N, C-alpha and C positions, 0 to 999 in steps of 0.2 A: 743584459738589454746585448741583442746580437749586432753584430756587425752593422747587418742592414739597417736595424731599425736607429744604432747612436749616426750611421748615416744622414738615415730621411729628416730625423729630427732636427740634425744641426743644418742640413740644406730648408727643409721649413722655417727655421728662425730666422737664418740670413734672408728667405727670398720675402717674408714677413716686411721686413725691415727696409727691404730695395723698393718692394711695392708701394711705400709710404716717401719715397723721394724721387720727384720729377725736376728734369735737367729746368735750370734756369733758361737757356736757350732753347726756345721752342722749335729752331730747326732741327734739331739731334733726332739721328736715328733712335734713340730711346722713347721717342715720339709716336705711337703707331696712330694708323689710320682710325676714323672713326668704324669703319667695320670689326677692326681689332680691339677698338674698345669695347664696342658691342659685344663681341662674341667673350672678349673675357669676363665682364661679369652675369656671363653663363657658364664657363669652365673652373670658375674662381673656387666651385666647393671641393675642389679636391685638397683643397691646404686644410680642412676641418676632417678627414678623414683618419683614421688612426692608423697607423705603423700595419698592421696584422690585414686593414682592407685594402691598404695602397698596395698590395701584393698583387691586387687587382687591376693593378693600374691599366694595362690592356686593352680591356671591356672599357674602362672610360675613355682610353681615346679613341674607340670607332668613332663617336660623336665627333674628335675631331679631325678626323682623317674624315668622314662621312662614307667609309667601304660599309657594304651593307654586309662583305663578307662575315663580319662579326655574328651578327642576327642569322643568317644565312645559313652556317653549319652549326650553332653552337646547339639548336636544339633538333638537328636532325641527323642521320646515319650515311656514314659514306657511300653504301650500297644504294641510297637513291638517287645517287648526282652519277653524271658519265665525266668520269675522269679524265678522258683521254680529250673528249669535246672544251672541256672547261680552259685544261693549259693554252689550249687554241684559242678558245674564247679572249681570255683573257690576255694574250701574246708572251704568256710564258716559253710557250716552245720557241718561240721567233728569237725571244732574247738570248736563249743560251744554244741558238742554232750551231755554231760554230765559237761554243765558249769552253776553254780547258773544265772538265767538271770540277778542279778544286775550287772554281769559282762559283760554280752552285750556290744558290743559297736556298734558304727556308725559313717558315717563321715558327719561332719558338715556341716550345712545349707548355702550355699555360693549366697547371694538374687541377685548378679548379674549376674547369671547363667540362661540360659532362663528353664534349670531342672535340680536336681540333679546329684552329679556326683555319681553315683552309678544308684541301685536300689532299691526302700523301698520293706523292709522283715518284716513284725512282729513290726512296727514300726520304724525300725532302716532301713537308707539310709546303703549298702553295693558295697565296690566293691574290688578290689584286694591288694590297698594298706592299707584298714583298714584290710582284712583280716590277711595282714602278722601281724600286730597288736594285733589283734585278738585272734591268732596263741602264740602268745609271753605271753601273760593275763593268756591265757591257760594252759599253758605248766607251768608257777610260779605259777597257783594256784593247778594245780595235781599234784605238786614239793612239794609242804605243803608252799611256800616262800608267796606267799599273804597271809595266815591265820598269818604264824610267823610276818610279818609285821603289821597285823592289832590286833593282842595280846599284840604285845609289847607297854607298857605303853612310851619309851620315842620315840621321833621322828626319822623314820630310813632316810638316806642317799640312794638315787638310783643312781648311775653314766651312763647316758649314752654315751658311746664314742662314737662320728661320727649321730649326731642328725638327721643330714637332714631338711628338713623345720620345726621339731616339731612335726608332724604326733604320733608318738608314743608317746610322752613325754607329751602331751596335753590325751590323751587317759590314762596313767597311773596316770597323776595327777588326773583325774574324778575319777577314780577305787579308791584309795587308801586315795586322801582326805588329811585331817589333820595325816592322820598317816607317810604320806614320804614326802621331800622333792626332787624331781627331779633335777637334775644338768646333764645339757647338756657340753658337750666339745669335741669342734668346731672347726675348722677355724674359723676368723674372717667372713668371706664372708658367711658362710655356718650360724654361726649364726645371718648371718642380715638377713636370712630368716625367720630363726626359732622365732627368737624375732617379727617379724611383725605378724606371725601367728597366735602367741601364745597368742599376744596382743590383737590381732583383737578379735580370739575366746573364751579367759579367762578375759573379762574385771573387775572380780569379782577375779583373782587370785593375787597374790602378785609375781610377777615377775621381778629382776635383773640381769641386765647386768651386770658383774665383769670386767675390766680392769684393775684389778691390783691397781687402787686409791678407797681408804674410806674404808681398809679393816676393820672397825670397824661396816662394816655394814653386816661382815658373823658374828659375835660373838652371834647374835639374830638368832637363827636358827628357831623359832618359827615364824620369821617374815616373811620368805620367802617360799612360794611354787614352785617355779622354779627360778635356779639361773642357767644365759648361763655362762659360761666359756672358752676363749681360750687358746689352752695347755699351753702358757707359764707363764699361771697364775693360772692353776688346784690344784698346789700342794698347794699355799696357801689356795683354798677353802679346798680341804681336809684334808689339815693342822688344819683347825678351826672346821671344821664338821664330819669330819670324812667320813666312807663311808662302808655301810652294800653290795652290792650287785651292779656287773656293767654288764650292757648289753651291745651288740653290735649284732646291724642286718646292716648286709649289708655293711659293709663298711670298716673290716677288710681285705675283699680279695679286697679293691682299697689300701691299705697303705703297706708303707715300712716294712719290716723285723724287722727293727729298730724301726719304730714307733711301732707295735707292742707289741715287748717287753718291749719297756718299758713301755705303758700302762697297761700292766698286772704285771710288778713288783711295777708301781705308784700303783697301787688300791691296790696290797695283802698289802704296804707299810701300807696302811691307814688305813685297818682293811677290806677291800673284801676278802672273803675265798670262793665264788663262781661268774663266771665270765658264762651270759647266750650269746650264739655265733650262730647264724643265718648265714653264710655266702657262699659261693665255697669256692674253695681252691685255689682260684684267679681269679682277674677278667681277662677277655681273654687279655686282650689289658695292662695290668701290667703288668713291667717287673723288677719289684721292688721288686717280692716276686714268692715264688717258690708253697710251698705248705703250706696253715695253717695247715691243720691238723700234718703234719709235724715238722714244728715249734713249736704248742702245745707237744709235745711228746717231743722233743730235753729240751725244758725248764723243763722235768719231770714233768708236770703236766699229774693229772688224767682224762679221758674222760666220759663220760656219754654220750650215749651209746658205746661202744667201737669201734673204726675205723673201727674195723673189720667187725660190722654192714650195712658201708657203703661200704666197702670196696668190698664186695661182688657183689652188684650191678657196681658196676664204680671204677677200679683204680685210684688213684692218676693221674697215671703218661698219663692216657686216656685222648683224647682230651675232651669226653663228662664229664669225671669227672671232668674237668675243668668248667665244665656251670652245675653240678649239686651242689645241695643248702643242705649243713650239720647243720643239728641241734645238738648241743654240752649244755652238762653244764660243764664246764670249772674248777675242783678246783685247785685252787692257790695257790698250795701247794708244796712250791721247794722240799721239802722230797717225792714227790711224791705217798705218803700214802692217800690212801682214808678215807674218812669219814663222804662222803656225799651221801646216801643209796637213788638210784632210780631204780625204777624197768622197764626196756622199754620194750614193749609188741610187736616185728615187725607184722604190718599191710601190706596192699597192699599197690600198688604205685598210689597213688589218683589223682596225677596231673600231666602230662606233657606237658605242656604247660602256659608262653610260654617258664620256664626251668624244666626242669627234676626235682621234689619234691620226694624225701626218704621217704616215710612217717612210721610213728610209733604211738604206743600210751603208754603215761606215765600211770601206776598206780597208780591212787589215796587209798594210806591204809584207 
């Protein structure tokens, strides 16, 4: 049995056990929204796939991300597409405009596809999913956060809440290397997707799936590059290794208000002062959340840029506003005092499909 197969089977066993356990406290972060309950009933089929079939997990994740690139490029040749136009349309060129080339990222190669999932541009496979992750890395660099992590003699902890199939964690771990441990907190089923993808593409990385057993494994922070934790176990993880910053991309919008509040409180309690959020006000089908911006404000958090910047484009109540992605650096300070200086320079709206994205430019000192 290969190391990959052994790891996958161990995680599969643990996930199946965890999925049968629901917390007694129904206000827990472990209780998903009705939207995610419905989605899980569809996505759970991966638990029954063989280890060999699971090596194709990126294909199955296409249904999770909603990206059409998975199907757009699979059965077409690169010569059928205008690469330069494509990198402009998806925003990738804008994302790397002033970024050091060492921070440019690309889609991992999937050998079972007839063509890469995206188009090759300057030595990297680029697609809309990768662009989202590239925008995150670019923002963190322009805000000085990556430089701070790289300059820290101690290993940092980056918590990603709702890591999906593990795409961002893969890129963040590659960019930061031994400077940081990336922790994903997600529902057990989603962690299975992430565990498989990350193990498949990071054979040299040290990955821990923490289900609450063997807590002594957490004490050696240097031992792990990536830690995967269900919501019910995340407090144990953060108690041991702390938390320097938090990332949430396209996930809060699908949660309940209670989940979001508890995640923010938990992050603040264990040391995080800044949350990087890229979300719509709410997913159109999520009836357990009214407005993410309003929720942040009700907690007294300071948002960069000010919500007024986005409100000038779409109001929160406008149906279009729910489809507009808003990027915030959220200061998790209960006293509402701003301590994190970020200068946003408004620029034009660079992308209108499939969802409107209001553009901005971070000013790097």
